[in-house]
Steps between C-alpha positions, in 0.01 A plus 500: 500500500159622612516875391238592240680635193199555268163589642206527264191628674139502350631588157229584234586576130265568206568580146174686388207274585732174551578442855828317493607484873211488755640529845830317482692435837839336492801495724847392390752444761871600456711206356205318379373407139137550423364340173178639362293261286165544315336516166555770248309814589504418882692823582841354571696724284311819591569412874869484428487839314322663797773382733756721329243762406495446119133482561331736756259341735151622527460400856722338770871533542832311458817525699844365447731459803264734691490771249177599321541458122387782276334703767568678830255492778354821648257423776242284342578601146747372251688746271676381183863540490684701236641284216865556609409358842317200348806436288721493806265255667514277187876447550399281799266283298656310211275413211565218261258521197359238274667638198849589647470879422868539453638810320574359154759781416712428824736211554416236772748682732359853437142360557616413849690813577246749385265511791761477785689800348199717401255409775732419797790734396753209526849556357515336167807285591332350801164451304695319224683275761165410649341432169761256390466320839126469442550376130728239645237406749233444225751309274567772242844638595601453138211719359588836650579658166211324300184689407160357592416395138803277516365290792239235520172578687626307802822693508314830463273408788813413723646845404171655611527332833853617543389846415229496764758375756738784411293748701508274811125495546323397814257284292496364144181468299477260219210522249491165323872493440506193281167535304676662198762234485528189285447189721858397485624842648259499796728291728802743484287789615325307775835367624625869553188581694526178713863610576373845609243325725784311667673825588191631678402753236130625569303418183159511354460287194207489272532178299330194346787270596332281763813289552700814580226607742520168674869497526581872592198683650462556871151612415269437210220746428220399257315802352186503292267784386717762688488348850729265693307183511742288689858522639720292712812265477550314166402170633162634625402703199636270231429160646199560713322828388209596722320708235304359193642767278851411585435138430340569167802700393763254619310213332560675166865582542634205697 
């Protein structure tokens, strides 16, 4: 599919004097997986957070499925949306965090049901039925009544993925989804993400897992110092990078 689902145009973002994003352009097509690599501090996580407007951009704009995120355009000017309108947009943009961010006081099932009922006004019965289906999909059908503290890190992250899917988002963002996990638990989470890729889910994944990028990505993006240094198919970027900075990074992690 050639439709652009996520369009990032000339995005700049600073925190005080620190310029974290310096004119980032990125297009992600519907049904494709884009993996973003780069050293710590290169702006990868900040870029993800601007896509669902957890961080406001200083310059540039972002659209998802043709809709401007966080702003409305009036002539040449952008006006920030009200918080309730931003929250509505976020239901189209699933976000899986590094540290799971599950509600500790809710059961696994209730973690999945909460947003569809409160944000999308789904009937609770239908939301529960869908939640159980999603838990089965991530291999946790037997954990519906457990609390997050009773699960391993890998299981918690799989619940977080199911929770993001419960809103039926147009795109899923993953911010280093395996970096908080013990090494033996990484595979079970990556297997779930690989299965999503096979179903044509549009995803942007920030990760250090080079093998995963090679296997799953349609496009690999290498970022450094707040800019996109290089992007292209995995074979090109990972096996024959054109930029010295990409080569230097890969020589350390491969």
